[in-house]
N, C-alpha and C positions, 0 to 999 in steps of 0.2 A: 453934655452927654455925647456930643458928636465925637467921633473917633473911637468910642468904646463899643465893643461888640455887644449886640443885643441878644436876648434869649432866643430870638428867631434866626440868628446867624448860623450857617452850616459850617461844620468842620471840613477842612480840605480832604478830598477823597484820595486815599493812598492806593495806587494801583496794585493789584495782585501780581506778584512776581511770577512770570512763566519761564519755563526752561528756554534757554536760548538755543539757537540752531547748533551752536558749538557743543552745548551740553547734551543735546539729543544725539549728535553725531558721536560723541564720546561714549554715551550709553550704548549705542548701537554697536560700536567697535568693541566694547567690552563683552557684549553678548556674543558677538561673532568669535571673539578670541576664546571665550569659554567653550563655545560649541566646537571650535577647532581643536582645543586642548582635549576635550572629551573624546572627539573623534580620533585624534592621534593616539590617545591612551588605549582605546578599544582596538584600533588597528595594530598597534604594537603588541598588545596582548594576543591578538589573533596570530600574528606572525610568530611570536614565541611559542605558542601552542602548536602550530604546524611543525616547527622544528622539533619539539619534544615528541610529537606523534611519530615523526619519521625516525627519530632516535630509538624510541621504544619498539617500533616495528622491526628494526634491525636486530635489537636485542632479543626479540621474540623469535626471530628466525634462527638465532644461535642456539636455542635450546635443543639438546640432543635427544631428550626423552620427554614425553608428554605426561609428566608427573604433576603432583599438586602444585609445585612451584611454577610450572608452565601455565596452569590454569589460573593461578593467582596473578601472575604477570600479565596474562591475557586480559583479566578483569581490569587491571590497572590501565592497560592500553585502551580498553574500551571506555574507561572513565575519561581519558584524555580526549577521545573522539567526542564524547558527550559534552565535554567542556568547550571544544571547538564549535560544536553546533550551537551551544548556548550563547557563545560570544557573537556568532553570526546572527542569532535571534535579537540580541541587544542592539547590534548595529542596524539591523533592518527596522526595528521599532523606533530607534532614534531618527533615522532618515525619514521614516514614514511620518513621524510627528512633526519634523521640521518642514516638510513639504506640503502637509495636508492639514496641520493644526488639529489632528485627531489623536485620541489617546490609545494606550496599549490594547485595551479590550477591543477597540474597533479594528486594530491591526490583526487580531486573531480571527476576525470575521472575513479577512481577505484570503484569496487563494494561497498566497505565499505564507500567511500566518498559519493557515490550516495545515499546509504541507510541512512547515518547520515543526509544528506541534506533533504531527505524526512521527516525524523523524526522532524527536526527543523521546517520545514514548517508546518507540521501537528500540532505541539505544539503551534506555533504562531497563527494558524487559530483557535485552541481551545480557546486560551486566548481572542481573539477578540469576539468570540461567547459568551463566559461566561460574558465578560464585558458588552456586549449589553444586555444580560438577566438581569444582575445586575441593569443596568440603567432603564430597563422597570419596574422591581419590585419597584425600588426606586421612580420612577415617577408615580407609581400606574396606569400605562397604561395597566397592566396585573395583574391578580391575581396569587397567588402561585399555585392554583389548576390547572390553565391552563398551567403551566410549568411542569406538572407531567411527560410528556413523556421525556422532556429534562433531568429532574432530574434522571429518571431511566437510560437513556442512559449514562449520565456522571458519575453516581455513582454506576453502576452495578459492582458486583465483577468480572464479566467476562471481562469487557472492561474498567471500570473506575478506581476510586481511592479506591475501596474495602471498602466502608463504610457500606456494608451489607444491602443496600437498593434495590438492583436490582436483576438480573437474577440468580446469583449464578452458581453453576455447573449444567449442564444438567443431568437429571436423566438417569441412564444407560439404563433403560427399554425404555425410549423415543427414545434414539439413536438406540437401537437394533430394535425397531419397525420401525423406519425410514429406516434402512438398509433393513429389510425384505420387506417393502412396495416398496422400489426402485427396488429390485430384481424382485418382482412380476410385477410391472408396466412396466419395461423395458424388461421383459422376459429374464433376464440376467443370469440365472443359467443353466449350461449344464446338460446333462443326467447323468453324474457321480456325480453330486452334490458337486463337488470339485472345479469347476472353474466358474469365473464370467466374463461377457463380458464388456470390456472397449470400449466405442464408439470412443475415441480419437485414441487409438492404433489400433482399429478395429480388435481385436482378443480376445481369451480367456486367462484369467490370473488366477493363483492360487488364490483362494478366500482370503487367508491370506494376499495377496499383493494388495488388492483392497479396497479403502476407500469409504464409503458412504458420499459424500461431499455435504455440503450445498452451494448453490450459493449465496443466501443472508444469511449471518452468523446468526446462532441462538443466538449469543452473543448480538445482538442488541435488542432482545426482541420482542414479538408479538405486543406490543403497537406501537413501532417505525415502524415496518413493515406495520401496518394498516394505519398510518398517511402518510407514503411515497407512498404506492401503492393503497390505497383505501379500501373500505369495502370488496371488493371481495377477498382480501388476508387475511381476518381476521383469518382463521384457517389453513393457508398454511405454517406456519413455518416449520413443520415437514411433509409436504406433498411431494410426489414424484415430484410435479411440481416445487419444489424449490430444486431439488437435481440431482446429477449425480453420477454414479458409475465410479470411476476413479482409474487407477493404481496409487499406492502411489507416485511414482516419478512424474507422470503427475499432480497429485493433488497439490503437493508442488509447482510446477512451475505455475500452474493455479492461486494459491493464491498469489505467489510472483510477478506476473506481467509479466512473459515472453510472454504469449499469451492471447488472448481473443477469445471467441466463438461468431461468428456473423452470420447473415443470409447468405446463399449461393447464392449470387447474382453476376452476371457478371459485371454490372455497375449500376449507379443510375439513368438511364433513366426511363421515365414513363412506357415504354414498359416492361422493366425488373422488375420494381416494381409491375406492374399489374400481370405479370406472377408469381412472388413470392407469391403474395397475394392469388392466385388461387391454390397454392400448398396445398395438403393435403395428408400427413403431411408436415410441413415446414422443409426444410433441412438447416443444419448449417455447417460451416467450421471454422477452426482455423486460426488466423492471428497473426504473430509475431509483437509485439508492438515496441520493441527496438532491432534492429540488433546488438547493442553493448552490449547487456545483456551478462554476463559472460557464460551463458549456451547456448546462441543462436547457437554457432558453435560446440557445443558438440553433440556427438552421442545421439540420442533420448533415446535408451535403448540398453543394451548389445545384445539383441536378435533381434533388429530392425535396418535396414540399414538407413543411412542418418542422417543428423543433423537436429536440430529444424528449422534452416533456410530453409533446403530442404523441410521441411513439411509445410512451409508457404502456406496457401491456401488449405491445405488438407481437404477433406470433411469428416465430422464425419459419422460413420457407426452405425446406430441403428438396432436392430433386429425386431422392430415392429413400429407401428405408434405413439407410445407415445412420447411426447416431453416435455421438461421443458418450463415454461412460459417465453416468450420473455422479460417481464418486469424485471425479476430477472437477466437474462443475460445482460440486458441493464445497470442495476445497477453495475454489475461487470465490464462492459465496462467503465462506467464513473469512477469507482474506479481506474482502471489501467491507464486511461488517466491522472487522477490527479497525480498518482504516477510518471508518466513520466514527467509531467510538473514540478513537484516539484524537481525531481532529476536533472533536467536540469537548475534549477534556475528559477527566475521569467521570464516568456516568454516575448520576445520582439516582436515588430511588424514585424520585418523582419525575424523572425524564423518560418519556415514552421511547420504546424501541423505534428507531427510524424506519425499519422495514415492516411497517404495518399500514394497511390501508384503513379506510373509514370504518370498516366492520371489525377492526382489531384482529384480523386474521394474519397468520404468518405468511411471509412472501414465498418461502420454499414450499410449504404446504403439505408435503408428504413425508412420512417417516421412512428411514432407510438405515442400512448398516454400512456406513461409509468410512468412519474413522474410529479408532479405539476410544472407549469411554473415558478413561482417565486423561487422555490427551485433550479431549473436548472439555472436560471439567477444568483443566488447567487454563484453557483458553477463556472459558466463561468467568473463572475467578479473576482474570486480568481485566475483562470487559465490564463486569457488573452483573448482578443476578437477574436483571430484566432481560438479559440475553440468553436465559436458560432454554429457550426454544431451540437453540442450536443442538441441545442434547438429543433431539429427535433423530439426529443423524448418527447416533452412536451405535457401534456394534458391541455386543456384550463382552467379547474377548478383550481384556485390557492388556496393555504392554507392560514391560518391566518398569519398575519405579524410576530407574535412571533415564528412561526414554519418554517419560510423561511430558517433558517440556519440549519435545521435538516438534510438535505441531506449531506451538507458539513461536519456537525458534525459527522454523522454516518460513512462517508468515512474516515474522519480523525482518528476516533477511530479504524476503521478496519485496516488502514495502520499501526498505532502505535501497534496494537495487533499483526499483522504479524511480524513486526520488532522485537518486544519483544520475540516472540516465536522463531525467528531465533537466537536471542542472548541467549536464555535459552531453547534450544531444548530438553534438558534432564530433564527439570523440571516436565513435565507432559506427559507421554507416552499416556495416554488415550486421551488427547486432540488432539494428532497427528492423531488418527484414525478418529482420528475424522471422479378516479372512475373506474369501473370494466373493462373498455375496454382498453386492451393494444395492440390493433392492431390485435389480434388473438382471435377467439372464443374458448371457452373451448373445443368444439368438435374438433377443429383443433389440439389442443395441447395434447389431451388425446385420447387414442384408445377407 
């Protein structure tokens, strides 16, 4: 029996074959090649889209009349801009995934993701507005002359497609006068003539670090301002009632949506509202819109204690009785509400309005007659029904049907303008310095 295997003998162990270094290297190179091919495809697509956008813009300039064909071509142009933004979104998501091993949903939670989403929503809203206007002109339900305000808003060189038909650059003398008028109205210059008062930080700041800030942007133009707010605002674009002197860092965050300035009211009971209405002058405070904002937990300023979240509810400190008009602060409030809604995606019925505190009270808190009712309804329709509290700022007089999209259009343009400035912050340093009852009488808002 010797030499024959026994039942207890073990079969030889066959080693499990593992990938060789060469195979691993080849697999890695294939993956890199695929990623590079995908990258090259998106980058090429982006380049082609840029060329097409530029070509369509030139064609748009060539239109001699602003008929239905113009508005239809305008819509096609805006769709290309939307395509460009969406390609940039895909590139950013791809790069984010490659470097962080995180998914697309996590990208939307980043500051860049929120900003790109806002931009996509704003461009989608603009396309819908322009297509509606094209339909009105085509059906002859409106004359081209009555679309004049829309034309200026959407083709101004300050906010639109730079067709040379709108506001252009603001004259330096106008901005200089605006600054001097703000300083005088708010009694904001100290005895040394070197420092200016910022009501948000509540202290003196070197005058070179303080911006004369428009609440309702000058870029919209006076015609848009008058249609939105009524004849009482006809000459207020560069009025102190439409401005604040803000420390540069504060002004940047005010524009980008970290906080809003609202009436200083404890709650929205009738007693508190009556008490506020009797105030002369009216007092205001700042409220943080989005606690997840990348700057919300940052120190306010190097020489100030606390974070912006710590400053939530902080009362503004003015040196005299002069105040900005509530209607312009309400416009800014609506603008930042829409920014938040868009950065969070299309609001759902079970998603609470962000601007509510633990008692479920509205941040603005007081009713007023700031903006036309049907304009605010168009804005709420875009945002979702849980934002219906914005209708508390409606005045009964409605605008013409062809103008009901003007508020949404103006806010969309402003959001796109702010995002473009953040993307191209070095392009223009000068820009960086940058009916009649609105619930308050002129006497209450001005000393």
